[in-house]
N, CA, C and O of each residue as an XYZ file, in Angstrom:
756
protein
N       0.860     -1.147      0.028
C      -0.029     -0.029      0.049
C       0.945      1.209      0.022
O       1.951      1.295      0.726
N       0.518      2.156     -0.881
C       1.299      3.459     -0.908
C       0.572      4.508     -0.178
O      -0.646      4.603     -0.328
N       1.255      5.352      0.649
C       0.625      6.516      1.282
C       0.579      7.706      0.372
O       1.597      8.076     -0.213
N      -0.528      8.293      0.240
C      -0.766      9.478     -0.625
C      -1.170     10.557      0.200
O      -2.242     10.475      0.799
N      -0.362     11.680      0.319
C      -0.849     12.854      1.033
C      -1.693     13.784      0.347
O      -1.476     14.145     -0.809
N      -2.801     14.235      1.155
C      -3.812     15.108      0.497
C      -3.411     16.448      1.266
O      -3.206     16.482      2.479
N      -3.330     17.486      0.460
C      -3.021     18.912      1.121
C      -3.952     19.902      0.452
O      -4.185     19.917     -0.757
N      -4.481     20.762      1.386
C      -5.388     21.918      0.924
C      -4.530     23.135      1.218
O      -4.417     23.584      2.359
N      -3.888     23.691      0.083
C      -3.146     24.989      0.304
C      -4.098     26.148      0.204
O      -3.848     27.129     -0.496
N      -5.119     26.027      0.867
C      -6.165     27.183      0.831
C      -5.986     28.234      1.914
O      -6.916     28.701      2.572
N      -4.620     28.583      2.048
C      -4.364     29.495      3.103
C      -4.353     30.963      2.552
O      -4.268     31.926      3.314
N      -4.437     31.078      1.274
C      -4.414     32.496      0.731
C      -5.788     33.054      0.597
O      -6.710     32.537      1.228
N      -5.971     34.013     -0.136
C      -7.276     34.699     -0.318
C      -8.007     34.062     -1.463
O      -7.852     34.474     -2.613
N      -8.814     33.050     -1.159
C      -9.526     32.406     -2.210
C     -10.887     33.013     -2.485
O     -11.770     32.402     -3.086
N     -11.018     34.282     -2.001
C     -12.201     35.179     -2.289
C     -11.993     36.216     -3.163
O     -12.981     36.827     -3.569
N     -10.789     36.561     -3.566
C     -10.463     37.672     -4.402
C     -10.924     37.505     -5.803
O     -11.207     36.383     -6.222
N     -11.013     38.566     -6.554
C     -11.659     38.421     -7.893
C     -10.759     37.727     -8.939
O     -11.239     37.335    -10.002
N      -9.452     37.574     -8.636
C      -8.584     36.897     -9.497
C      -8.303     35.518     -9.269
O      -7.561     34.906    -10.038
N      -8.855     34.954     -8.233
C      -8.553     33.541     -7.772
C      -8.786     32.478     -8.795
O      -7.971     31.565     -8.929
N      -9.861     32.560     -9.516
C     -10.212     31.494    -10.548
C      -9.038     31.529    -11.498
O      -8.362     30.519    -11.692
N      -8.778     32.722    -12.112
C      -7.743     32.869    -13.130
C      -6.368     32.471    -12.518
O      -5.611     31.793    -13.213
N      -6.028     32.811    -11.381
C      -4.691     32.409    -10.757
C      -4.525     31.004    -10.514
O      -3.474     30.406    -10.744
N      -5.646     30.438    -10.012
C      -5.568     28.915     -9.675
C      -5.430     28.097    -10.985
O      -4.540     27.259    -11.127
N      -6.283     28.360    -11.862
C      -6.367     27.589    -13.139
C      -5.071     27.848    -13.986
O      -4.519     26.870    -14.490
N      -4.572     29.055    -14.167
C      -3.422     29.180    -14.891
C      -2.167     28.474    -14.166
O      -1.226     28.008    -14.809
N      -2.250     28.446    -12.805
C      -1.161     27.848    -12.087
C      -1.110     26.368    -12.341
O      -0.106     25.818    -12.795
N      -2.291     25.703    -12.015
C      -2.241     24.217    -12.179
C      -1.961     23.724    -13.538
O      -1.383     22.652    -13.717
N      -2.371     24.509    -14.531
C      -2.145     24.156    -15.937
C      -0.934     24.779    -16.559
O      -0.701     24.701    -17.765
N      -0.102     25.455    -15.619
C       1.098     26.082    -16.020
C       1.071     26.949    -17.275
O       1.979     26.941    -18.106
N      -0.029     27.696    -17.358
C      -0.104     28.626    -18.508
C       0.664     29.861    -18.322
O       0.567     30.472    -17.258
N       1.435     30.285    -19.288
C       2.165     31.471    -19.165
C       1.243     32.682    -18.867
O       0.184     32.848    -19.472
N       1.701     33.523    -17.899
C       1.011     34.832    -17.686
C       2.107     35.925    -17.758
O       3.291     35.684    -17.992
N       1.613     37.087    -17.543
C       2.544     38.211    -17.629
C       3.590     38.036    -16.626
O       4.766     38.277    -16.900
N       3.198     37.608    -15.422
C       4.217     37.587    -14.294
C       4.966     36.241    -14.409
O       6.022     36.108    -13.791
N       4.491     35.264    -15.147
C       5.207     33.873    -15.275
C       5.218     33.480    -16.675
O       4.555     32.511    -17.047
N       6.008     34.247    -17.567
C       6.009     33.853    -19.028
C       6.773     32.512    -19.359
O       6.623     31.946    -20.441
N       7.576     32.053    -18.393
C       8.438     30.896    -18.509
C       7.589     29.580    -18.482
O       8.109     28.541    -18.887
N       6.382     29.585    -18.048
C       5.573     28.431    -17.792
C       5.448     27.602    -19.126
O       5.479     28.199    -20.202
N       5.309     26.266    -19.071
C       5.022     25.432    -20.204
C       3.714     24.809    -19.920
O       3.583     24.064    -18.948
N       2.615     25.114    -20.824
C       1.303     24.547    -20.491
C       1.332     23.017    -20.481
O       2.062     22.295    -21.161
N       0.344     22.632    -19.527
C       0.117     21.210    -19.245
C      -1.244     20.854    -19.883
O      -2.008     21.774    -20.176
N      -1.579     19.608    -20.108
C      -2.871     19.206    -20.709
C      -3.902     19.628    -19.663
O      -3.626     19.629    -18.463
N      -5.074     19.979    -20.133
C      -6.242     20.537    -19.394
C      -7.216     19.300    -19.239
O      -7.697     18.755    -20.233
N      -7.476     18.896    -17.997
C      -8.449     17.806    -17.633
C      -9.545     18.408    -16.867
O      -9.260     19.044    -15.853
N     -10.859     18.272    -17.265
C     -11.887     18.998    -16.592
C     -13.170     18.262    -16.726
O     -13.344     17.501    -17.678
N     -14.060     18.449    -15.835
C     -15.424     17.918    -15.855
C     -16.362     18.992    -15.302
O     -15.917     19.879    -14.574
N     -17.645     18.925    -15.633
C     -18.636     19.766    -15.085
C     -18.727     21.125    -15.667
O     -19.347     21.998    -15.059
N     -18.154     21.364    -16.800
C     -18.203     22.669    -17.489
C     -18.655     22.406    -19.004
O     -18.333     21.349    -19.548
N     -19.360     23.322    -19.641
C     -19.703     23.148    -20.955
C     -18.507     23.020    -21.896
O     -17.397     23.246    -21.415
N     -18.606     22.695    -23.137
C     -17.511     22.541    -24.045
C     -16.686     23.876    -24.129
O     -17.202     24.951    -24.436
N     -15.398     23.712    -23.838
C     -14.452     24.902    -23.884
C     -13.664     24.872    -25.069
O     -12.704     25.637    -25.155
N     -13.945     24.084    -26.001
C     -13.154     24.072    -27.241
C     -12.209     22.908    -27.295
O     -11.896     22.331    -26.253
N     -11.740     22.537    -28.466
C     -10.795     21.520    -28.625
C      -9.682     22.031    -29.609
O      -9.939     22.413    -30.751
N      -8.479     22.004    -29.087
C      -8.133     21.532    -27.747
C      -8.563     22.482    -26.797
O      -8.704     23.661    -27.124
N      -8.804     22.046    -25.545
C      -9.369     22.970    -24.502
C      -8.476     24.214    -24.295
O      -7.248     24.165    -24.211
N      -9.198     25.294    -24.223
C      -8.508     26.608    -23.992
C      -8.684     27.174    -22.604
O      -9.807     27.285    -22.112
N      -7.620     27.521    -21.988
C      -7.642     27.917    -20.586
C      -8.569     29.127    -20.387
O      -9.309     29.205    -19.407
N      -8.510     30.047    -21.323
C      -9.382     31.247    -21.221
C     -10.914     30.925    -21.152
O     -11.707     31.547    -20.445
N     -11.226     29.903    -21.951
C     -12.612     29.373    -21.888
C     -13.028     28.748    -20.600
O     -14.135     28.909    -20.087
N     -11.949     27.939    -20.060
C     -12.287     27.311    -18.860
C     -12.439     28.331    -17.684
O     -13.354     28.227    -16.867
N     -11.529     29.288    -17.637
C     -11.659     30.402    -16.639
C     -13.017     31.098    -16.817
O     -13.740     31.300    -15.841
N     -13.338     31.433    -17.960
C     -14.645     32.078    -18.246
C     -15.801     31.291    -17.807
O     -16.725     31.850    -17.217
N     -15.818     29.946    -18.069
C     -16.824     29.066    -17.629
C     -16.997     29.033    -16.175
O     -18.126     29.159    -15.702
N     -15.918     28.865    -15.390
C     -15.960     28.832    -13.893
C     -16.568     30.136    -13.389
O     -17.437     30.101    -12.518
N     -16.133     31.295    -13.913
C     -16.638     32.634    -13.504
C     -17.997     32.768    -13.893
O     -18.735     33.390    -13.128
N     -18.506     32.251    -15.046
C     -19.844     32.358    -15.589
C     -20.787     31.544    -14.551
O     -21.808     32.071    -14.109
N     -20.445     30.402    -14.233
C     -21.199     29.477    -13.353
C     -21.321     30.170    -12.017
O     -22.401     30.143    -11.426
N     -20.312     30.766    -11.529
C     -20.385     31.455    -10.239
C     -21.245     32.663    -10.330
O     -22.050     32.881     -9.425
N     -21.142     33.475    -11.355
C     -21.897     34.671    -11.489
C     -23.443     34.412    -11.579
O     -24.238     35.255    -11.163
N     -23.837     33.255    -12.120
C     -25.339     32.975    -12.269
C     -25.937     32.011    -11.210
O     -27.099     31.612    -11.291
N     -25.123     31.668    -10.250
C     -25.551     30.727     -9.230
C     -26.035     31.512     -8.060
O     -25.347     32.441     -7.635
N     -27.155     31.206     -7.521
C     -27.758     31.850     -6.366
C     -27.169     31.359     -5.057
O     -27.294     32.062     -4.054
N     -26.564     30.251     -5.008
C     -25.941     29.688     -3.813
C     -24.500     29.846     -3.903
O     -23.876     29.003     -4.548
N     -23.890     30.795     -3.355
C     -22.449     31.026     -3.338
C     -21.963     31.397     -1.980
O     -22.713     31.832     -1.105
N     -20.657     31.207     -1.830
C     -19.916     31.595     -0.548
C     -18.763     32.386     -0.944
O     -18.340     32.293     -2.096
N     -18.205     33.173     -0.076
C     -17.118     34.073     -0.503
C     -15.852     33.314     -1.089
O     -15.201     33.811     -2.008
N     -15.551     32.172     -0.558
C     -14.491     31.451     -1.153
C     -14.999     30.862     -2.485
O     -16.046     30.216     -2.532
N     -14.264     31.090     -3.514
C     -14.572     30.800     -4.883
C     -14.236     29.370     -5.333
O     -15.015     28.706     -6.016
N     -13.027     28.926     -4.914
C     -12.654     27.493     -5.291
C     -11.913     26.823     -4.086
O     -11.467     27.472     -3.139
N     -11.825     25.477     -4.207
C     -10.946     24.640     -3.276
C      -9.840     24.176     -4.162
O     -10.074     23.690     -5.268
N      -8.627     24.326     -3.679
C      -7.461     23.772     -4.346
C      -6.965     22.779     -3.353
O      -6.833     23.046     -2.158
N      -6.676     21.535     -3.930
C      -5.939     20.510     -3.066
C      -5.014     19.801     -4.019
O      -5.116     19.918     -5.240
N      -4.116     19.070     -3.421
C      -3.151     18.209     -4.046
C      -3.194     16.786     -3.566
O      -3.490     16.529     -2.399
N      -2.913     15.891     -4.418
C      -2.716     14.496     -3.978
C      -1.168     14.133     -4.279
O      -0.719     14.090     -5.424
N      -0.451     13.892     -3.188
C       1.039     13.887     -3.393
C       1.559     12.418     -3.224
O       1.337     11.784     -2.193
N       2.180     11.964     -4.161
C       2.801     10.608     -4.158
C       4.138     10.678     -3.624
O       4.734     11.749     -3.744
N       4.745      9.635     -3.012
C       6.105      9.615     -2.478
C       7.260      9.747     -3.373
O       8.354     10.157     -2.986
N       6.989      9.381     -4.616
C       8.083      9.417     -5.558
C       7.601      9.798     -7.002
O       6.408      9.959     -7.260
N       8.541      9.922     -7.870
C       8.262     10.266     -9.321
C       7.838      9.004    -10.052
O       8.489      7.964     -9.957
N       6.716      9.115    -10.798
C       6.199      7.980    -11.577
C       7.232      7.661    -12.610
O       7.813      8.577    -13.193
N       7.499      6.348    -12.874
C       8.421      5.944    -13.938
C       7.838      6.064    -15.238
O       8.571      6.222    -16.214
N       6.509      6.002    -15.362
C       5.742      6.121    -16.592
C       4.396      6.976    -16.360
O       3.713      6.826    -15.347
N       4.107      7.797    -17.284
C       2.823      8.579    -17.076
C       1.634      7.774    -17.300
O       0.525      8.213    -16.996
N       1.806      6.547    -17.846
C       0.636      5.627    -18.181
C       0.675      4.674    -17.060
O       1.453      3.722    -17.116
N      -0.110      4.851    -16.032
C      -0.162      3.949    -14.942
C      -1.601      4.174    -14.337
O      -2.354      5.085    -14.680
N      -1.875      3.206    -13.381
C      -3.284      3.334    -12.741
C      -3.537      4.535    -11.919
O      -4.687      4.866    -11.630
N      -2.438      5.234    -11.512
C      -2.691      6.452    -10.635
C      -3.288      7.589    -11.466
O      -3.931      8.472    -10.900
N      -3.103      7.599    -12.761
C      -3.790      8.628    -13.508
C      -5.308      8.301    -13.536
O      -6.130      9.217    -13.496
N      -5.663      7.067    -13.600
C      -7.024      6.641    -13.576
C      -7.588      6.933    -12.162
O      -8.736      7.363    -12.048
N      -6.869      6.728    -11.177
C      -7.186      7.155     -9.784
C      -7.415      8.687     -9.752
O      -8.429      9.111     -9.199
N      -6.593      9.476    -10.273
C      -6.700     10.973    -10.286
C      -7.944     11.315    -11.008
O      -8.670     12.202    -10.561
N      -8.243     10.676    -12.095
C      -9.436     11.074    -12.833
C     -10.730     10.677    -12.058
O     -11.719     11.409    -12.099
N     -10.714      9.557    -11.381
C     -11.819      9.088    -10.639
C     -12.088     10.105     -9.494
O     -13.242     10.418     -9.199
N     -11.045     10.596     -8.877
C     -11.295     11.659     -7.853
C     -11.974     12.904     -8.503
O     -12.923     13.475     -7.965
N     -11.460     13.270     -9.628
C     -12.121     14.474    -10.219
C     -13.587     14.082    -10.542
O     -14.470     14.904    -10.296
N     -13.882     12.953    -11.046
C     -15.339     12.688    -11.401
C     -16.151     12.647    -10.171
O     -17.343     12.944    -10.255
N     -15.616     12.299     -8.994
C     -16.336     12.337     -7.802
C     -17.085     13.667     -7.525
O     -18.213     13.681     -7.033
N     -16.411     14.760     -7.861
C     -16.961     16.093     -7.735
C     -17.956     16.534     -8.890
O     -18.931     17.256     -8.685
N     -17.607     16.029    -10.105
C     -18.252     16.516    -11.370
C     -19.737     16.558    -11.449
O     -20.318     17.289    -12.251
N     -20.361     15.753    -10.595
C     -21.829     15.575    -10.713
C     -22.497     16.698     -9.985
O     -23.725     16.769    -10.036
N     -21.819     17.565     -9.325
C     -22.400     18.738     -8.809
C     -21.505     20.019     -8.912
O     -22.034     21.113     -8.715
N     -20.175     19.931     -9.210
C     -19.423     21.126     -9.320
C     -18.408     20.993    -10.309
O     -17.853     19.907    -10.474
N     -18.064     22.164    -11.093
C     -16.950     22.089    -12.024
C     -15.610     21.763    -11.297
O     -15.337     22.233    -10.192
N     -14.826     20.957    -11.968
C     -13.600     20.454    -11.370
C     -12.585     20.300    -12.494
O     -12.935     19.906    -13.606
N     -11.347     20.606    -12.205
C     -10.285     20.327    -13.173
C      -9.030     19.874    -12.368
O      -8.918     20.113    -11.166
N      -8.095     19.208    -13.097
C      -6.868     18.670    -12.487
C      -5.823     18.598    -13.473
O      -6.043     18.540    -14.683
N      -4.562     18.602    -12.887
C      -3.305     18.527    -13.753
C      -2.361     17.733    -13.033
O      -2.434     17.685    -11.805
N      -1.430     17.066    -13.699
C      -0.306     16.294    -13.157
C       0.923     17.244    -13.167
O       1.216     17.966    -14.120
N       1.607     17.161    -12.002
C       2.775     17.979    -11.793
C       3.865     16.982    -11.236
O       3.581     15.905    -10.713
N       5.106     17.449    -11.404
C       6.267     16.696    -10.937
C       7.185     17.479    -10.034
O       7.800     16.943     -9.112
N       7.263     18.774    -10.327
C       8.111     19.746     -9.522
C       7.402     20.293     -8.285
O       6.270     20.768     -8.381
N       8.054     20.229     -7.134
C       7.526     20.842     -5.969
C       8.168     22.118     -5.741
O       9.374     22.141     -5.495
N       7.424     23.280     -5.803
C       8.034     24.605     -5.760
C       8.385     24.893     -4.259
O       9.212     25.768     -4.003
N       7.764     24.164     -3.238
C       8.191     24.466     -1.885
C       9.556     23.777     -1.549
O      10.435     24.388     -0.942
N       9.695     22.527     -1.952
C      10.962     21.810     -1.591
C      11.997     21.793     -2.771
O      13.143     21.402     -2.550
N      11.640     22.184     -3.943
C      12.497     22.204     -4.990
C      12.752     20.740     -5.585
O      13.484     20.540     -6.554
N      12.059     19.740     -4.889
C      12.292     18.331     -5.244
C      11.293     18.019     -6.288
O      10.485     18.836     -6.731
N      11.408     16.696     -6.678
C      10.462     16.149     -7.740
C       9.742     14.962     -7.182
O      10.333     14.027     -6.640
N       8.537     15.027     -7.323
C       7.637     13.886     -6.969
C       6.237     13.989     -7.695
O       5.764     15.097     -7.947
N       5.655     12.952     -7.991
C       4.392     12.911     -8.677
C       3.251     13.519     -7.811
O       3.069     13.158     -6.649
N       2.510     14.435     -8.416
C       1.328     14.985     -7.572
C       0.373     15.586     -8.629
O       0.743     15.989     -9.731
N      -0.854     15.601     -8.184
C      -1.995     16.019     -8.956
C      -2.543     17.195     -8.271
O      -2.808     17.133     -7.071
N      -2.743     18.337     -9.002
C      -3.402     19.515     -8.395
C      -4.958     19.498     -8.926
O      -5.288     19.183    -10.070
N      -5.816     19.883     -7.913
C      -7.265     19.913     -8.367
C      -7.748     21.322     -7.943
O      -7.327     21.894     -6.938
N      -8.637     21.815     -8.764
C      -9.324     23.058     -8.384
C     -10.774     22.705     -8.607
O     -11.161     22.312     -9.708
N     -11.578     22.841     -7.574
C     -13.082     22.580     -7.620
C     -13.775     23.893     -7.229
O     -13.452     24.483     -6.198
N     -14.712     24.341     -8.041
C     -15.493     25.513     -7.834
C     -16.421     25.248     -6.588
O     -16.978     24.172     -6.368
N     -16.503     26.273     -5.875
C     -17.518     26.184     -4.733
C     -18.966     26.458     -5.179
O     -19.887     26.342     -4.371
N     -19.177     26.822     -6.463
C     -20.376     27.113     -7.010
C     -20.792     25.978     -7.942
O     -20.052     25.675     -8.878
N     -21.896     25.363     -7.737
C     -22.421     24.287     -8.621
C     -22.970     24.742     -9.894
O     -23.457     25.871     -9.952
N     -22.944     23.987    -10.918
C     -23.580     24.393    -12.121
C     -24.979     23.995    -12.133
O     -25.658     24.235    -13.132
N     -25.511     23.368    -11.045
C     -26.923     23.025    -10.874
C     -27.561     24.173    -10.189
O     -27.156     24.591     -9.104
N     -28.583     24.690    -10.849
C     -29.348     25.858    -10.341
C     -29.764     25.725     -8.852
O     -30.273     24.667     -8.482
N     -29.589     26.659     -8.055
C     -29.935     26.718     -6.604
C     -29.338     25.564     -5.860
O     -29.915     25.236     -4.823
N     -28.276     24.898     -6.225
C     -27.546     23.765     -5.538
C     -26.748     24.472     -4.461
O     -26.215     25.557     -4.692
N     -26.660     23.860     -3.271
C     -25.795     24.359     -2.246
C     -24.303     24.577     -2.716
O     -23.804     23.801     -3.530
N     -23.641     25.577     -2.225
C     -22.217     25.854     -2.417
C     -21.438     24.791     -1.679
O     -21.896     24.183     -0.712
N     -20.224     24.600     -2.193
C     -19.258     23.654     -1.649
C     -18.543     24.289     -0.500
O     -17.374     24.647     -0.645
N     -19.160     24.445      0.606
C     -18.478     24.945      1.852
C     -17.656     23.920      2.476
O     -17.607     22.798      1.973
N     -17.008     24.209      3.527
C     -16.079     23.192      4.184
C     -16.947     22.002      4.768
O     -16.508     20.855      4.688
N     -18.076     22.242      5.307
C     -18.884     21.106      5.790
C     -19.282     20.140      4.625
O     -19.236     18.921      4.790
N     -19.659     20.685      3.492
C     -20.019     19.834      2.348
C     -18.855     19.123      1.751
O     -18.919     17.980      1.299
N     -17.719     19.915      1.778
C     -16.394     19.219      1.281
C     -16.082     18.049      2.153
O     -15.701     17.002      1.630
N     -16.211     18.148      3.389
C     -16.016     17.024      4.333
C     -16.726     15.675      3.916
O     -16.206     14.570      4.073
N     -17.906     15.880      3.398
C     -18.598     14.669      2.981
C     -17.980     13.915      1.774
O     -18.291     12.747      1.538
N     -17.057     14.642      0.981
C     -16.416     14.021     -0.039
C     -15.114     13.234      0.328
O     -14.668     12.344     -0.396
N     -14.557     13.614      1.463
C     -13.290     13.064      1.908
C     -13.376     11.525      2.187
O     -12.474     10.805      1.760
N     -14.393     11.010      2.864
C     -14.490      9.642      3.087
C     -14.666      8.893      1.757
O     -14.161      7.782      1.597
N     -15.362      9.488      0.835
C     -15.484      8.811     -0.574
C     -14.110      8.786     -1.195
O     -13.690      7.790     -1.784
N     -13.409      9.912     -1.052
C     -11.905      9.799     -1.619
C     -11.174      8.764     -0.995
O     -10.499      8.019     -1.706
N     -11.209      8.605      0.243
C     -10.544      7.513      0.927
C     -11.015      6.124      0.484
O     -10.174      5.226      0.449
N     -12.267      5.869      0.148
C     -12.748      4.610     -0.356
C     -12.076      4.364     -1.739
O     -11.602      3.265     -2.027
N     -12.053      5.413     -2.569
C     -11.533      5.237     -3.923
C     -10.068      4.932     -3.772
O      -9.584      4.061     -4.495
N      -9.376      5.518     -2.969
C      -7.935      5.296     -2.818
C      -7.652      3.846     -2.320
O      -6.683      3.231     -2.763
N      -8.520      3.284     -1.375
C      -8.414      1.887     -1.109
C      -8.423      1.014     -2.282
O      -7.603      0.104     -2.399
N      -9.370      1.274     -3.199
C      -9.584      0.450     -4.340
C      -8.312      0.448     -5.275
O      -8.143     -0.499     -6.044
N      -7.460      1.441     -5.223
C      -6.220      1.559     -5.902
C      -4.977      1.201     -4.989
O      -3.823      1.500     -5.295
N      -5.310      0.579     -3.920
C      -4.199      0.172     -2.908
C      -3.446      1.435     -2.486
O      -2.217      1.416     -2.419
N      -4.119      2.475     -2.215
C      -3.536      3.733     -1.715
C      -4.109      4.056     -0.351
O      -5.247      3.674     -0.076
N      -3.426      4.699      0.463
C      -3.887      5.172      1.744
C      -3.755      6.680      1.830
O      -2.659      7.238      1.797
N      -4.948      7.342      1.944
C      -4.781      8.889      2.003
C      -4.506      9.306      3.531
O      -5.055      8.776      4.496
N      -3.625     10.275      3.582
C      -3.395     10.871      4.924
C      -3.345     12.447      4.691
O      -3.004     12.916      3.605
N      -3.681     13.175      5.702
C      -3.453     14.661      5.575
C      -2.079     15.001      5.677
O      -1.385     14.617      6.619
N      -1.610     15.784      4.643
C      -0.210     16.036      4.470
C       0.091     17.457      4.916
O       0.835     18.164      4.236
N      -0.453     17.884      6.012
C      -0.237     19.293      6.458
C      -0.036     19.357      7.950
O      -0.456     18.458      8.679
N       0.565     20.350      8.384
C       0.655     20.670      9.879
C      -0.771     21.081     10.357
O      -1.619     21.581      9.618
N      -0.929     20.822     11.628
C      -2.278     21.095     12.302
C      -2.681     22.655     11.924
O      -3.812     22.973     11.559
N      -1.623     23.539     12.062
C      -2.120     24.988     11.945
C      -2.499     25.297     10.461
O      -3.068     26.350     10.177
N      -2.181     24.382      9.539
C      -2.551     24.640      8.117
C      -3.982     24.038      7.847
O      -4.527     24.229      6.760
N      -4.547     23.351      8.790
C      -5.810     22.685      8.637
C      -7.019     23.705      9.029
O      -8.161     23.257      9.134
N      -6.792     24.842      9.205
C      -7.780     25.795      9.671
C      -9.015     25.800      8.736
O     -10.139     26.072      9.158
N      -8.737     25.469      7.373
C     -10.000     25.548      6.540
C     -10.848     24.387      6.620
O     -11.997     24.459      6.184
N     -10.371     23.244      7.170
C     -11.001     21.984      7.390
C     -10.584     21.356      8.676
O      -9.518     21.675      9.203
N     -11.423     20.435      9.224
C     -10.972     19.618     10.274
C     -10.778     18.199      9.776
O     -11.553     17.278     10.038
N      -9.581     18.086      8.970
C      -9.338     16.831      8.362
C      -9.050     15.731      9.287
O      -9.237     14.572      8.915
N      -8.572     16.017     10.561
C      -8.208     14.938     11.443
C      -9.340     14.074     11.707
O      -9.108     12.922     12.074
N     -10.561     14.482     11.567
C     -11.705     13.607     11.888
C     -11.838     12.643     10.745
O     -12.476     11.615     10.976
N     -11.328     12.821      9.538
C     -11.548     11.975      8.404
C     -10.434     10.888      8.333
O     -10.715      9.694      8.229
N      -9.167     11.354      8.393
C      -8.028     10.438      8.188
C      -7.445     10.061      9.551
O      -6.479      9.300      9.620
């Protein structure tokens, strides 16, 4: 069994007007004015209308913002950002863990827009390990559906743990206690 850390780096301002653009361009490594050196990654998404083929980041950002603008059930926080961190670098990109990552994204897509990307470089440590970044909108594309607040997000975590077990993985929270202010993850893992 492989231990996989889940981390919610939601310690910034996830309520500001640029958060959707910033989070989506970050996880897909799209070049921006402040980061022109980025090399784009493939866009994987669910729960948003067709954004073109090949998928265009500007259209994805626009759809996340559009859904939020026309939803009556919103909270100040616009998105959840989390990572699933594997202990080492995958030898091949074609492996069951990509199916696992996609299954986690599909867990949210029946109610909320979600997207994810595969990364290998860790900007905090400078090291390399396989990890997936996810961005989930707190606004549902279903009219008058409840927003994805912390309490509602907690209902997804046991389901994520069950999916992980099916792939011979064990999820654990990969954060210090003081970083868990956005959620009480210790009750889940």
